[in-house]
C-alpha positions in Angstrom: 0.0 0.0 0.0 1.3 3.5 -0.8 1.4 5.7 2.3 1.9 9.4 1.8 3.0 11.3 4.9 3.1 15.0 5.6 6.8 16.0 6.1 5.9 18.6 8.8 3.7 16.2 10.8 6.3 13.5 10.4 9.2 15.7 11.6 7.3 16.4 14.8 7.8 12.8 15.7 11.6 13.3 16.0 13.5 10.0 16.1 10.3 8.1 16.0 9.8 9.2 12.4 12.6 6.9 11.2 11.2 4.1 13.2 7.8 4.6 11.7 9.2 4.7 8.1 11.2 1.5 8.8 8.1 -0.3 10.2 6.0 0.7 7.2 8.7 -0.7 4.9 8.9 -3.9 7.0 5.1 -4.3 6.5 5.6 -4.0 2.8 4.1 -0.5 2.5 5.7 2.2 0.4 6.1 5.4 2.5 6.4 8.6 0.6 7.1 11.9 2.4 5.4 14.8 0.8 6.1 18.5 1.7 2.4 19.0 2.3 -0.8 17.1 1.9 -3.0 20.2 2.0 -4.7 19.3 5.3 -2.9 22.0 7.4 -5.7 22.4 10.0 -5.3 18.7 11.0 -1.5 19.0 10.9 -1.6 22.1 13.1 -3.6 20.1 15.7 -0.6 17.8 16.1 -2.0 14.9 14.2 0.0 12.7 11.9 -1.4 13.6 8.4 -1.3 10.7 5.9 -3.1 9.0 3.1 -3.2 5.3 2.4 -3.9 4.5 -1.2 -5.7 7.9 -1.4 -7.7 7.4 1.8 -7.1 10.4 4.1 -5.9 9.5 7.7 -5.2 11.7 10.7 -4.0 9.4 13.6 -2.8 10.9 16.8 0.4 8.8 16.9 2.4 6.2 14.9 0.8 3.2 16.6 -2.7 4.5 15.7 -1.6 4.9 12.1 -0.3 1.3 12.0 -3.6 0.1 13.4 -5.6 2.0 10.8 -3.4 0.6 8.0 -4.1 -3.0 9.3 -7.8 -2.3 9.3 -7.7 -0.9 5.7 -5.6 -3.9 4.5 -8.2 -6.4 5.9 
């Protein structure tokens, strides 16, 4: 699954950003970091802004993102 992530929201994770990208690759997803996903209001609220195969997601943390991706994949 192609996962697009907002660069600004991802950078807020600090060192956990690298862990998230590695985990996504291990789960055979294709993470793409975009400068912006044009959902700035959600990003400014501190959410992790992403899309999974075009489906907009706004999880509160990386673990929630992984759970959402598992649900979409099922």
